GUMAR-525422 format. One record per residue (C-alpha): residue in three letters; y, z, x. Coordinates in nm, 4 decimals. Example, Ala and Ser with C-alpha at 12.3 -4.5 7.8 and 13.67 -1.06 7.14 Angstrom:
<ala; <-0.4500; 0.7800; 1.2300>>
<ser; <-0.1060; 0.7140; 1.3670>>
***
This chain:
<met; <0.0000; 0.0000; 0.0000>>
<asn; <0.3463; -0.0931; 0.1276>>
<trp; <0.5341; 0.2362; 0.0907>>
<gln; <0.8699; 0.0807; 0.1819>>
<leu; <0.8289; -0.1787; -0.0945>>
<leu; <0.7282; 0.0946; -0.3398>>
<ala; <1.0279; 0.3108; -0.2492>>
<thr; <1.2703; 0.0191; -0.2802>>
<ala; <1.1420; -0.1604; -0.5902>>
<met; <1.1097; 0.1609; -0.7936>>
<leu; <1.4238; 0.3282; -0.6612>>
<pro; <1.5782; 0.3889; -1.0100>>
<glu; <1.2581; 0.5615; -1.1241>>
<his; <1.2463; 0.7741; -0.8084>>
<ile; <1.6076; 0.8868; -0.8557>>
<leu; <1.5430; 0.9816; -1.2192>>
<leu; <1.2307; 1.1717; -1.1151>>
<ala; <1.4320; 1.3585; -0.8522>>
<gly; <1.6846; 1.4505; -1.1225>>
<ile; <1.4065; 1.5794; -1.3497>>
<val; <1.2638; 1.7934; -1.0681>>
<ala; <1.6109; 1.9300; -0.9874>>
<leu; <1.6669; 2.0275; -1.3520>>
<val; <1.3280; 2.1990; -1.3743>>
<val; <1.3936; 2.3924; -1.0517>>
<met; <1.7374; 2.4957; -1.1823>>
<ala; <1.5786; 2.6264; -1.5021>>
<leu; <1.3205; 2.8252; -1.3019>>
<val; <1.5562; 2.9912; -1.0543>>
<ser; <1.8603; 3.0569; -1.2730>>
<asp; <1.9524; 3.1301; -1.6326>>
<asp; <2.2881; 2.9585; -1.5862>>
<ala; <2.2427; 2.5931; -1.6918>>
<arg; <2.6072; 2.4895; -1.6707>>
<gly; <2.5288; 2.2513; -1.3866>>
<ala; <2.2671; 2.0571; -1.5868>>
<leu; <2.5205; 1.8030; -1.7161>>
<ala; <2.6505; 1.7324; -1.3658>>
<val; <2.2973; 1.6853; -1.2273>>
<ser; <2.2085; 1.4496; -1.5133>>
<leu; <2.5256; 1.2445; -1.4734>>
<val; <2.4699; 1.2070; -1.0987>>
<ala; <2.1020; 1.1143; -1.1413>>
<val; <2.1613; 0.8558; -1.4153>>
<ala; <2.4665; 0.7048; -1.2435>>
<ala; <2.2764; 0.6794; -0.9136>>
<ala; <1.9757; 0.5230; -1.0886>>
<ala; <2.2023; 0.2680; -1.2609>>
<ala; <2.3698; 0.1882; -0.9275>>
<ala; <2.0281; 0.1479; -0.7629>>
<ala; <1.9156; -0.0920; -1.0369>>
<ala; <2.2373; -0.2927; -0.9973>>
<trp; <2.1811; -0.3042; -0.6185>>
<leu; <1.8277; -0.4360; -0.6728>>
<his; <1.9628; -0.7016; -0.9082>>
<phe; <2.2397; -0.8283; -0.6818>>
<gly; <2.0037; -0.8061; -0.3844>>
<gly; <1.7654; -1.0420; -0.5644>>
<val; <1.4705; -0.8044; -0.5196>>
<ala; <1.1534; -0.9392; -0.6825>>
<ala; <0.8369; -0.7461; -0.6089>>
<ser; <0.5154; -0.5977; -0.7465>>
<pro; <0.4847; -0.2454; -0.6041>>
<phe; <0.1645; -0.2020; -0.8062>>
<pro; <0.0215; -0.5564; -0.8424>>
<gly; <-0.0843; -0.6327; -1.1965>>
<gln; <0.0705; -0.3115; -1.3293>>
<val; <0.4402; -0.2906; -1.2373>>
<ala; <0.6752; -0.5769; -1.1499>>
<val; <1.0447; -0.5905; -1.0657>>
<ser; <1.2755; -0.8921; -1.0872>>
<pro; <1.6558; -0.9348; -1.0763>>
<ala; <1.6694; -0.9793; -1.4564>>
<ile; <1.4619; -0.6655; -1.5171>>
<ser; <1.6792; -0.4661; -1.2752>>
<ala; <1.9935; -0.5855; -1.4561>>
<ala; <1.8483; -0.4700; -1.7889>>
<lys; <1.7664; -0.1292; -1.6366>>
<ala; <2.1175; -0.0966; -1.4944>>
<ile; <2.2740; -0.1700; -1.8336>>
<val; <2.0662; 0.0771; -2.0346>>
<leu; <2.1009; 0.3496; -1.7710>>
<ala; <2.4775; 0.2931; -1.7741>>
<leu; <2.4763; 0.3189; -2.1545>>
<ala; <2.3157; 0.6631; -2.1180>>
<leu; <2.6230; 0.7957; -1.9323>>
<pro; <2.8472; 0.8113; -2.2446>>
<val; <2.5581; 0.9792; -2.4292>>
<leu; <2.5506; 1.2506; -2.1621>>
<leu; <2.9259; 1.2994; -2.1894>>
<met; <2.9031; 1.3240; -2.5705>>
<ser; <2.6246; 1.5815; -2.5378>>
<arg; <2.8603; 1.8426; -2.3951>>
<asp; <2.9684; 1.9507; -2.7445>>
<asp; <2.6145; 1.9928; -2.8773>>
<phe; <2.4072; 2.0766; -2.5681>>
<asp; <2.6441; 2.2527; -2.3305>>
<gly; <2.4286; 2.4721; -2.1058>>
<asp; <2.0985; 2.3446; -2.2487>>
<glu; <1.8909; 2.2050; -1.9622>>
<arg; <1.6143; 2.1055; -2.2079>>
<phe; <1.8253; 1.8202; -2.3429>>
<his; <1.8990; 1.6804; -1.9993>>
<thr; <1.5387; 1.7093; -1.8775>>
<leu; <1.4069; 1.5353; -2.1886>>
<leu; <1.6702; 1.2613; -2.1737>>
<leu; <1.5959; 1.1828; -1.8081>>
<ser; <1.2223; 1.1818; -1.8859>>
<ser; <1.2809; 0.9327; -2.1669>>
<leu; <1.4904; 0.7111; -1.9390>>
<tyr; <1.2120; 0.7238; -1.6791>>
<gly; <0.9726; 0.5993; -1.9464>>
<phe; <1.2167; 0.3217; -2.0354>>
<cys; <1.2349; 0.2012; -1.6739>>
<leu; <0.8554; 0.2010; -1.6468>>
<leu; <0.8275; 0.0227; -1.9815>>
<val; <1.0499; -0.2737; -1.8962>>
<ser; <0.8820; -0.3101; -1.5550>>
<ser; <0.5300; -0.3030; -1.6974>>
<asp; <0.3036; -0.5932; -1.6097>>
<ser; <-0.0020; -0.4767; -1.8046>>
<phe; <-0.0697; -0.3174; -2.1410>>
<leu; <-0.1763; 0.0030; -1.9655>>
<thr; <0.1630; 0.0649; -1.8076>>
<leu; <0.3351; -0.0686; -2.1200>>
<phe; <0.1700; 0.1963; -2.3366>>
<leu; <0.2335; 0.4699; -2.0780>>
<gly; <0.6014; 0.3757; -2.0516>>
<leu; <0.6420; 0.3505; -2.4283>>
<glu; <0.4993; 0.6977; -2.4830>>
<leu; <0.7008; 0.8494; -2.1961>>
<met; <1.0143; 0.7004; -2.3522>>
<ser; <0.9316; 0.8084; -2.7089>>
<leu; <0.7749; 1.1556; -2.6821>>
<pro; <1.0863; 1.3337; -2.5454>>
<val; <1.2940; 1.1860; -2.8293>>
<tyr; <1.0799; 1.3586; -3.0934>>
<val; <1.1830; 1.6881; -2.9358>>
<leu; <1.5467; 1.5794; -2.8890>>
<val; <1.5762; 1.5226; -3.2636>>
<leu; <1.4717; 1.8832; -3.3192>>
<ile; <1.6333; 2.0959; -3.0480>>
<ala; <1.9953; 2.0701; -3.1659>>
<phe; <1.8905; 2.2111; -3.5063>>
<lys; <2.2329; 2.1594; -3.6619>>
<arg; <2.0940; 2.1467; -4.0149>>
<pro; <1.7645; 2.2231; -4.1939>>
<glu; <1.6825; 1.8522; -4.2172>>
<ser; <1.6322; 1.8366; -3.8381>>
<val; <1.2757; 1.9690; -3.8607>>
<glu; <1.1810; 1.7174; -4.1290>>
<ala; <1.3521; 1.4363; -3.9362>>
<ala; <1.1608; 1.5199; -3.6166>>
<leu; <0.8289; 1.5285; -3.8037>>
<lys; <0.8964; 1.1970; -3.9768>>
<tyr; <0.9981; 1.0334; -3.6492>>
<leu; <0.6811; 1.1689; -3.4862>>
<val; <0.4588; 1.0298; -3.7646>>
<leu; <0.6395; 0.6942; -3.7510>>
<gly; <0.5986; 0.6796; -3.3725>>
<gly; <0.2336; 0.7826; -3.3953>>
<ala; <0.1621; 0.5050; -3.6452>>
<ala; <0.3297; 0.2534; -3.4133>>
<ser; <0.1280; 0.3756; -3.1139>>
<ala; <-0.1994; 0.3561; -3.3058>>
<thr; <-0.1209; 0.0040; -3.4264>>
<leu; <-0.0262; -0.1022; -3.0737>>
<leu; <-0.3492; 0.0377; -2.9267>>
<met; <-0.5575; -0.1432; -3.1878>>
<gly; <-0.3784; -0.4701; -3.1118>>
<ile; <-0.4245; -0.4206; -2.7363>>
<ser; <-0.7968; -0.3552; -2.7813>>
<leu; <-0.8366; -0.6754; -2.9843>>
<leu; <-0.6472; -0.8770; -2.7244>>
<phe; <-0.8628; -0.7268; -2.4494>>
<gly; <-1.1754; -0.8119; -2.6482>>
<ala; <-1.0572; -1.1707; -2.6929>>
<thr; <-0.9301; -1.2343; -2.3394>>
<gly; <-1.1002; -0.9765; -2.1155>>
<ser; <-0.7659; -0.8937; -1.9523>>
<met; <-0.4991; -0.6252; -1.9898>>
<ala; <-0.2220; -0.8383; -1.8354>>
<leu; <0.0905; -0.8919; -2.0474>>
<thr; <0.0552; -1.2665; -1.9950>>
<thr; <-0.2471; -1.2623; -2.2256>>
<phe; <-0.0118; -1.2026; -2.5197>>
<ser; <0.1923; -1.5192; -2.4678>>
<gly; <-0.1342; -1.7084; -2.4135>>
<ala; <-0.2816; -1.5663; -2.7354>>
<leu; <0.0197; -1.6832; -2.9374>>
<ala; <-0.1205; -2.0354; -2.9540>>
<ser; <-0.4844; -1.9264; -2.9785>>
<his; <-0.7042; -2.0063; -3.2807>>
<asp; <-0.9451; -1.7220; -3.2042>>
<thr; <-0.9460; -1.4742; -3.4933>>
<met; <-0.9571; -1.1683; -3.2680>>
<ala; <-0.6670; -1.2908; -3.0541>>
<val; <-0.4557; -1.3775; -3.3598>>
<ala; <-0.5240; -1.0328; -3.5108>>
<gly; <-0.4275; -0.8703; -3.1792>>
<val; <-0.0980; -1.0611; -3.1686>>
<ala; <-0.0237; -0.9629; -3.5299>>
<leu; <-0.0944; -0.5929; -3.4706>>
<val; <0.1072; -0.5748; -3.1488>>
<thr; <0.3997; -0.7469; -3.3227>>
<ile; <0.3755; -0.5064; -3.6180>>
<ala; <0.3745; -0.2126; -3.3753>>
<phe; <0.7057; -0.3316; -3.2351>>
<phe; <0.8341; -0.3827; -3.5896>>
<leu; <0.7478; -0.0169; -3.6537>>
<lys; <0.9265; 0.0982; -3.3389>>
<ala; <1.2350; -0.1104; -3.4239>>
<ala; <1.2321; -0.0033; -3.7944>>
<ile; <1.1874; -0.3506; -3.9416>>
<val; <1.1406; -0.3581; -4.3213>>
<pro; <0.8944; -0.2493; -4.4672>>
<phe; <0.8247; -0.0166; -4.1696>>
<his; <1.1709; 0.1413; -4.1783>>
<ala; <1.1366; 0.4119; -4.4431>>
<trp; <1.1834; 0.7272; -4.2323>>
<ala; <1.4159; 0.5902; -3.9631>>
<pro; <1.7377; 0.6762; -4.1577>>
<asp; <1.6114; 1.0336; -4.2081>>
<ala; <1.5582; 1.0688; -3.8323>>
<tyr; <1.9045; 0.9293; -3.7550>>
<glu; <2.0716; 1.1620; -4.0060>>
<gly; <1.8785; 1.4735; -3.9028>>
<ala; <1.9431; 1.4335; -3.5299>>
<ser; <2.2674; 1.5373; -3.3619>>
<ile; <2.5231; 1.2686; -3.2792>>
<pro; <2.4329; 1.2297; -2.9056>>
<val; <2.0636; 1.1971; -2.9924>>
<thr; <2.1348; 0.9465; -3.2715>>
<ala; <2.3491; 0.7478; -3.0275>>
<tyr; <2.0658; 0.7489; -2.7733>>
<met; <1.8055; 0.6470; -3.0318>>
<ser; <2.0173; 0.3569; -3.1567>>
<thr; <2.0830; 0.2217; -2.8064>>
<ala; <1.8291; 0.3045; -2.5350>>
<ile; <1.5204; 0.3345; -2.7563>>
<lys; <1.5960; 0.0118; -2.9408>>
<ala; <1.6706; -0.1591; -2.6082>>
<gly; <1.3355; -0.0502; -2.4642>>
<val; <1.1446; -0.1840; -2.7646>>
<leu; <1.3232; -0.5212; -2.7792>>
<leu; <1.3236; -0.5822; -2.4033>>
<thr; <0.9499; -0.5148; -2.3915>>
<ala; <0.8971; -0.7557; -2.6810>>
<ala; <1.0957; -1.0140; -2.4842>>
<arg; <0.8657; -0.9560; -2.1853>>
<leu; <0.5612; -1.0013; -2.4088>>
<phe; <0.6735; -1.3255; -2.5680>>
<ser; <0.8016; -1.4457; -2.2293>>
<thr; <0.9001; -1.8135; -2.2514>>
<ala; <0.6010; -1.9241; -2.4586>>
<pro; <0.6759; -2.1290; -2.7720>>
<val; <0.6108; -1.9439; -3.0962>>
<pro; <0.3680; -2.1258; -3.3315>>
<trp; <0.4714; -2.1604; -3.6949>>
<thr; <0.2195; -1.8980; -3.8170>>
<val; <0.3688; -1.6272; -3.5956>>
<ala; <0.7207; -1.7648; -3.6491>>
<thr; <0.6865; -1.7089; -4.0230>>
<met; <0.6105; -1.3392; -3.9703>>
<ile; <0.8892; -1.3067; -3.7136>>
<ala; <1.1379; -1.4761; -3.9476>>
<val; <1.0527; -1.3394; -4.2911>>
<leu; <1.0327; -0.9644; -4.2199>>
<pro; <1.3483; -0.9589; -4.0006>>
<leu; <1.5273; -1.1632; -4.2682>>
<val; <1.4339; -0.9026; -4.5288>>
<ser; <1.5529; -0.6344; -4.2839>>
<ile; <1.8901; -0.8064; -4.2458>>
<ala; <1.9421; -0.8246; -4.6221>>
<trp; <1.7984; -0.4815; -4.7084>>
<gly; <1.9690; -0.3000; -4.4217>>
<asn; <2.3109; -0.4431; -4.5077>>
<leu; <2.2746; -0.3911; -4.8829>>
<thr; <2.1507; -0.0320; -4.8534>>
<ala; <2.4191; 0.0613; -4.6001>>
<met; <2.6850; -0.0156; -4.8630>>
<lys; <2.6081; 0.2927; -5.0720>>
<gln; <2.5669; 0.5496; -4.7932>>
<val; <2.7958; 0.8524; -4.7760>>
<ser; <2.6685; 0.9660; -4.4332>>
<phe; <2.8037; 0.7891; -4.1244>>
<arg; <2.4768; 0.8332; -3.9315>>
<arg; <2.2709; 0.7113; -4.2255>>
<met; <2.4976; 0.4075; -4.2561>>
<ile; <2.4469; 0.3335; -3.8859>>
<ala; <2.0701; 0.3731; -3.9393>>
<tyr; <2.0632; 0.1011; -4.2047>>
<ser; <2.2975; -0.1067; -3.9900>>
<ser; <2.0438; -0.0619; -3.7083>>
<ile; <1.7681; -0.1933; -3.9360>>
<ala; <1.9759; -0.5058; -4.0012>>
<his; <2.0552; -0.5520; -3.6319>>
<ala; <1.6861; -0.5194; -3.5449>>
<gly; <1.6363; -0.8180; -3.7747>>
<tyr; <1.8948; -1.0212; -3.5819>>
<leu; <1.7293; -0.9268; -3.2539>>
<phe; <1.3815; -1.0351; -3.3618>>
<tyr; <1.5334; -1.3654; -3.4752>>
<ala; <1.5882; -1.4329; -3.1040>>
<phe; <1.2135; -1.4900; -3.0589>>
<leu; <1.2299; -1.7969; -3.2825>>
<gly; <1.4599; -1.9638; -3.0321>>
<asp; <1.4101; -2.1418; -2.7044>>
<gly; <1.1830; -1.9461; -2.4693>>
<pro; <1.4005; -1.9459; -2.1536>>
<gly; <1.7050; -1.8290; -2.3519>>
<arg; <1.5359; -1.5403; -2.5317>>
<phe; <1.5777; -1.2724; -2.2683>>
<gln; <1.9455; -1.3599; -2.2219>>
<ala; <2.0166; -1.3486; -2.5958>>
<val; <1.8302; -1.0198; -2.6457>>
<val; <1.9944; -0.8379; -2.3521>>
<phe; <2.3446; -0.9610; -2.4376>>
<tyr; <2.2990; -0.8556; -2.8004>>
<leu; <2.1635; -0.5139; -2.7002>>
<leu; <2.4553; -0.4626; -2.4627>>
<ala; <2.7174; -0.5530; -2.7244>>
<tyr; <2.5430; -0.3556; -2.9989>>
<gly; <2.4850; -0.0513; -2.7791>>
<leu; <2.8435; -0.0353; -2.6543>>
<met; <2.9835; -0.0574; -3.0067>>
<asn; <2.7520; 0.2108; -3.1422>>
<leu; <2.8455; 0.4414; -2.8554>>
<leu; <3.2159; 0.3706; -2.9115>>
<ala; <3.1877; 0.4694; -3.2765>>
<phe; <2.9908; 0.7877; -3.2083>>
<ala; <3.2139; 0.8960; -2.9183>>
<ala; <3.5303; 0.8661; -3.1266>>
<ile; <3.4129; 1.0705; -3.4278>>
<pro; <3.6171; 1.3933; -3.4295>>
<pro; <3.4048; 1.6995; -3.3413>>
<gly; <3.3379; 1.9835; -3.5802>>
<asp; <3.0753; 2.1063; -3.8217>>
<asp; <2.7801; 1.8644; -3.8061>>
<ala; <2.7494; 1.8036; -4.1797>>
<thr; <3.1258; 1.7719; -4.2276>>
<arg; <3.1944; 1.5225; -3.9491>>
<asp; <2.9039; 1.3069; -4.0683>>
<arg; <3.0574; 1.2326; -4.4099>>
<leu; <3.2299; 0.8954; -4.4378>>
<glu; <3.4937; 1.0381; -4.6704>>
<asn; <3.6204; 1.2565; -4.3871>>
<leu; <3.7338; 0.9422; -4.2055>>
<lys; <4.0006; 0.8887; -4.4727>>
<gly; <4.3443; 0.8838; -4.3152>>
<leu; <4.2032; 0.9134; -3.9615>>
<trp; <4.4710; 0.6680; -3.8413>>
<his; <4.7380; 0.9238; -3.9318>>
<arg; <4.5529; 1.2149; -3.7655>>
<glu; <4.3928; 1.0509; -3.4619>>
<pro; <4.5201; 0.6929; -3.4016>>
<tyr; <4.3103; 0.6366; -3.0879>>
<ala; <3.9868; 0.7416; -3.2602>>
<ala; <4.0643; 0.5186; -3.5598>>
<leu; <4.1365; 0.2166; -3.3369>>
<val; <3.8159; 0.2637; -3.1390>>
<ile; <3.5960; 0.3078; -3.4470>>
<gly; <3.7686; 0.0095; -3.6119>>
<met; <3.6980; -0.2062; -3.3073>>
<ala; <3.3334; -0.0987; -3.3159>>
<met; <3.2997; -0.1803; -3.6867>>
<leu; <3.4554; -0.5267; -3.6483>>
<ser; <3.2269; -0.6085; -3.3566>>
<leu; <2.9151; -0.4859; -3.5378>>
<ala; <3.0182; -0.7059; -3.8300>>
<gly; <3.0324; -1.0055; -3.5942>>
<ile; <3.4052; -1.0738; -3.6301>>
<pro; <3.5607; -1.2785; -3.3435>>
<pro; <3.6848; -1.2264; -3.0770>>
<phe; <3.4747; -0.9112; -3.0380>>
<pro; <3.1459; -0.9202; -2.8385>>
<gly; <2.9329; -0.8844; -3.1524>>
<phe; <3.0405; -1.2329; -3.2593>>
<val; <2.9232; -1.3870; -2.9299>>
<ala; <2.5941; -1.1964; -2.9540>>
<lys; <2.5183; -1.3251; -3.3045>>
<phe; <2.6330; -1.6738; -3.2091>>
<leu; <2.3804; -1.6826; -2.9235>>
<ile; <2.0966; -1.5718; -3.1523>>
<phe; <2.1608; -1.8208; -3.4314>>
<lys; <2.2470; -2.1030; -3.1901>>
<asn; <1.9026; -2.0677; -3.0298>>
<val; <1.7311; -2.0465; -3.3702>>
<ile; <1.8976; -2.3684; -3.4885>>
<ala; <1.8216; -2.5433; -3.1585>>
<ala; <1.4541; -2.4533; -3.2046>>
<gly; <1.4510; -2.6302; -3.5428>>
<tyr; <1.4518; -2.3258; -3.7746>>
<thr; <1.7750; -2.4251; -3.9491>>
<thr; <1.6782; -2.2810; -4.2892>>
<tyr; <1.5995; -1.9397; -4.1428>>
<ala; <1.9253; -1.9488; -3.9449>>
<val; <2.1317; -2.0228; -4.2560>>
<leu; <1.9573; -1.7480; -4.4544>>
<gly; <2.0124; -1.5039; -4.1677>>
<leu; <2.3819; -1.5917; -4.1524>>
<val; <2.4182; -1.5412; -4.5278>>
<gly; <2.2462; -1.2033; -4.4918>>
<ser; <2.4840; -1.1073; -4.2102>>
<tyr; <2.7852; -1.1628; -4.4380>>
<leu; <2.6596; -0.8777; -4.6571>>
<gly; <2.7246; -0.6354; -4.3735>>
<ile; <3.0959; -0.7143; -4.3588>>
<tyr; <3.1568; -0.5067; -4.6732>>
<phe; <3.0469; -0.1666; -4.5460>>
<tyr; <3.2001; -0.2145; -4.2017>>
<leu; <3.5360; -0.3002; -4.3612>>
<arg; <3.4909; -0.0028; -4.5956>>
<val; <3.5019; 0.2279; -4.2941>>
<ile; <3.8203; 0.0550; -4.1751>>
<gln; <3.9708; 0.0903; -4.5222>>
<phe; <3.8980; 0.4641; -4.5194>>
<met; <4.0676; 0.5088; -4.1812>>
<phe; <4.3723; 0.2832; -4.2155>>
<met; <4.4396; 0.2330; -4.5873>>
<ser; <4.3755; 0.5785; -4.7308>>
<pro; <4.6321; 0.8599; -4.7446>>
<gln; <4.6114; 1.1301; -4.4826>>
<glu; <4.3792; 1.4121; -4.5822>>
<ala; <4.3334; 1.7513; -4.4233>>
<val; <3.9671; 1.7934; -4.3322>>
<ala; <3.8333; 2.1440; -4.2785>>
<gly; <3.5991; 2.1949; -3.9853>>
<val; <3.6980; 1.8769; -3.7998>>
<ala; <3.9064; 1.8964; -3.4822>>
<ala; <4.0662; 1.6456; -3.2492>>
<pro; <3.8256; 1.4695; -3.0103>>
<arg; <3.7743; 1.6569; -2.6835>>
<arg; <3.8684; 1.5006; -2.3535>>
<val; <3.5039; 1.4453; -2.2624>>
<ala; <3.4519; 1.2392; -2.5805>>
<val; <3.7631; 1.0360; -2.5023>>
<ala; <3.6248; 0.9777; -2.1519>>
<ala; <3.2973; 0.8555; -2.3061>>
<ser; <3.4838; 0.6074; -2.5255>>
<val; <3.6926; 0.4813; -2.2314>>
<leu; <3.3706; 0.4402; -2.0318>>
<cys; <3.2509; 0.2064; -2.3086>>
<leu; <3.5823; 0.0245; -2.3589>>
<ile; <3.5947; -0.1162; -2.0057>>
<pro; <3.2680; -0.3165; -2.0309>>
<val; <3.3612; -0.4159; -2.3882>>
<val; <3.6715; -0.5917; -2.2545>>
<leu; <3.4676; -0.7605; -1.9807>>
<leu; <3.2086; -0.8668; -2.2356>>
<ala; <3.4720; -1.0195; -2.4625>>
<leu; <3.6587; -1.2007; -2.1835>>
<phe; <3.3701; -1.3096; -1.9572>>
<pro; <3.0536; -1.3522; -2.1680>>
<gly; <2.9313; -1.6395; -1.9490>>
<trp; <2.9375; -1.4264; -1.6351>>
<val; <2.7452; -1.1488; -1.8115>>
<leu; <2.4831; -1.3962; -1.9380>>
<gly; <2.4341; -1.5225; -1.5830>>
<leu; <2.3074; -1.1778; -1.4831>>
<phe; <1.9960; -1.2233; -1.6992>>
<gln; <1.8863; -1.5676; -1.5890>>
<val; <1.5051; -1.5682; -1.5769>>
***
């Protein structure tokens, strides 16, 4: 084994592991956990910088041949998601100040994410997926801001367990059909006429639908989003979704999707787009609204797999980056206070008069999530539907675009509450703390770059 290659290619994972060990040692030797946030920020920032260095250095290697692989595009994806975790850590200061459990679990989940996107076999894929998911079940619970947290954690656990079981069954069928655990067997099985291989492809795809909360596998996702604290909801809607979709992009690779699989990939995400947008209209909880918005956006993301193979990874990563930044912007700008109070949409009424900066940031996030130009969300949706039309699925593209128009209503409703409603005094809600403002600024900088230089950003993910 080439230890130098192993140390270099998996440098982000090693840095995260060092951070986890440091947090555990701190918890063992001292009861004072005030330094946990600083350790986590340093570890995640260093891991993101290491991934960016691997990308720009053009490092492509297989430290564990057949199990783990690293390429410039994979390193760029790691750098982006690790960077997105930094605002989550800053937001966590209000809810998890002095709680080293949160930071240890978050770093463990990020370690699983890095392993997941680097996986080259179904063995490491499953290991990475579970390492990424298991800490989140606990993260939903530990804040315990409201009684629903326990129920939300249990529902998320059951949903994740069902996805894992479905994935394992699909993997076993693919192994039975091909005799190999390599990820490349999935793209090869897409065009297969063998019954076992086709069933394996269907089950693996359904498992990812479950993880991404695609209709009809979405039922408990909004409960988990609402029951978790805001930093955990922000993490679930960005990093977890990114891990699932990036792994799906690795599975499908550049192989063309046959019409039988394309029908499943198009119909269920199309229903998710329509149902997510329609159901979000009547929500009174901000987190629950974002949950149904997330269901709709998962539909857009799976639409990317209908498009041209070489452009899939680019479209998925760009969309995840734009979507993640806007979600984090919205969550970072929500004024702090009592968990149940700050989560109600009605409490955003007149926010422009109380907190102009917070209202502007949330408004920008809503417009981008709605796909309004010139915000990055418009470019992200344009890339998806452009590839779908180019692949010949014009009808599905038109239906998806019509479904996306439904979402404009509830995004503009939030803007109407903030800018067009009279100022209201809201009990239990305070002005955003400096750390939350810093988190929003940390997101605003890449948002501007994304809006002004989308071509340069897309070039980072050339595969």
